[in-house]
N, C-alpha and C positions, 0 to 999 in steps of 0.2 A: 531590570537591563542583560543579566547575566542568561537569564530563562529566554529573554528574545534573543539574546545571542546564539546561544546554541540549538535554540529551532530555526535559526535562518541556517547555522554549519550543518546541523544533521539535515534540512529541506534540502541544500546542496547536494550534498553528499547521496541524497536518495538520484538528486534530479541528475547527476553525472552519473550512475549507476544505469538509467534508469536511458540516457539519452545514450550512453555507449553499449545498453543491449544495443539498441535499437541500429546503429549504426553497425553491428554486427553483419556478414553476409547469407545468408543463408544459402545451404549447403544442398547440392541435390545430389543424388545416389539412386540408382538403381539396380536391380537385380535382372541376370539374364541368363535365363533357364534355358538348357539343353537337355538332350539325352544322355548328356556324358557330367552333369553335377553344372551347378549354379556360380555364376562368374557376379560378384561386386563392383560397380565401378563406381567413381566420383567425376561430376561433371565439373568443370573450371569456370570457375565465375571471369575468368578472363577472356572466354573467347562466348561473350553472348548471344550471338548471334545462332552458333552451333549449337550451343545449350539449350536456348529456349525450343529451337526448333527440332532437336533430339525429343526432349521433353513434351514436344506437343505431338509426333508423334509416338511416344511410349502411350501417353494420356489415349490416344486415340488408339490404338489398340492393333497401328499400320504394322508394325515387326513379328504380331504372332502367328509362329504356323511359319516363316519367310524361315531360308536355308542360310548356314556360313556356307556358300556356293565356290569359296577360291580357297583354297589350302597350299601352302608353304613350310617348310619344315623347317625352323632357322630363322624364320623371317613374320610371316603374318598369317591368320584368318580372317576374313571378308567374309561380310554379310548384308543384309539389306538390301536386294532386288526384290523388287514385287513380282518380277515374274514369277519367283522363285515359289512360290508358294503352291503353283500346282504344274507346278516343271515337270517334264517325263522323264525318269532317266534317261542319262547323258546329253541331255541337251545342254548345251553350251549357252553358261549367263552371266550375267554382268551389263547387260547393257539396258535395266531399266531404271526410270526417272519417275521423280512425282513430276517430273515438268519444271521442275524451277531447281538455282543453283545456289547457293552460299557465300557473299563473298566472304576473300582465304581473311583467318584472323590466327597469323601464320606467328610463333615463337617458339610454343616448348618444342623440348626433344622426341625424339623417338626412341625412350627408354623403353626398357621390358617392362612390357602390361600397359603402356599407351593406349590409350583410345583417339582413332584419329581420324580425319574424313575423308573416302572414297574419291575419287575423282579422275574426266575424262581429262587428255593433254589439253591442256589451252592457257596463253600466254598471262589470262591474268591468276592464274590459278584457284580457280572458286571451284568451291567444292561442289561433290553431289548432294542433294536436298534428303538422300535417303542413307547410300552406303557405308558401312564404316567398316575398319577395320582395328584389330589387337594384333599389337606387336607381339610377339614371342620371342625373335629375335635372336644374338646371338653373342659372345663374349668378344670384346673389341682388346686390342696391345694400344700400346701409348703410341706406339707409330701409326697404326690406323687413326687413332683422333687427331695426330699433328697433320695426316695426309686430309682429312673432311675438315677441317678448321683452316688450312692454310686453302682447298678449292672451294670453299662453303663461304671464306671471309668472315669466322665466327670463332668465338671463343668459350668454350663450354667452360663454368664453374665446374669449383669441388667436388658437389655435393654429383654433379651428372658425372662430370666426368669419373667418380668412383662409381656410380651406379654401371656406369660403360663397359669399364672394367670389369667389373666381381659378376654384374648382374647379367648386362648384355642390351644388347637394343638393336637400332638399324638406323646409325645414323646418315645410311645415304639418304634419306628422303628428311632430311633437319633442313626446314626454310623452301620448303617446296609443298608441304603439304602442312595443313592444320591438325594440332593435335589440341583434342576440347578435352580429353579426360582421361582416365587411368586405371585399371586394374586394381583394388585396395584386399580384395580376394575372391582367391578361386584361379591364382595364375595355372597351374595344376589341371584345370578343367582346360586349358587353352591348349596347351600341351600335347594335352592328350588327342584333342581338336586337329592340332597341327601336322600329326602323322598316324590319322584315318588315311583309307588307302585313298588313292585318287586317278584320275585319267588323266591324256593326253591335255585335259584342260585346266585340271587343277581343282578341279570338281571330285567333291566325294564320291565314292561307288557306294557308299550307303550315307542316305539323306542324314544331315547333321540340322535339325530343326528349332529355331528359339521362340519364347517367349519372353519378353521385355517387362517390369515393373519398375513407377516408381515406387520408392519406399519410404520418404518424407515428403 
């Protein structure tokens, strides 16, 4: 009897561990390679529509040879416009699409390193099917954060507040655009790109091309 009981106990432990491992969500990571270096991003499972669309486009090679076509220091770097692949110097970019938009999955704030979906102005806050931006941002003050909390009717938690104050971000866009991931390695690359010389349309005067690969 003792042998049977121990066998059942061991079987139960193994089954529990197996089920726990199965329940753990898969982590999706990608590397965005540029002529200024690489950035590794992790995609949020809390934004499955944006995550799955990004993975699909990456696996199809959609982003390869596209440009980071819009830069603003202390704000963000933006890319993913399909028209940028063969765009001549000086051409205004940002209007290219893949023919569909994605329903909003708004929640995560625009902390430094946030990976977010660009969009055109629309009441439903639907995202571009392909264009994205990475937040470079700037440090905020307590007064800044209080102002955003009051104007947007949100409350930042202690971790979010700490990051906004000590590392930075761009809370002006919170609750209006979908953040679907974050840079976990290579923010220095984003910083370098954000400081590249740009024209009156915020396009870099030298092309900053990208390739993106999933790494898991």
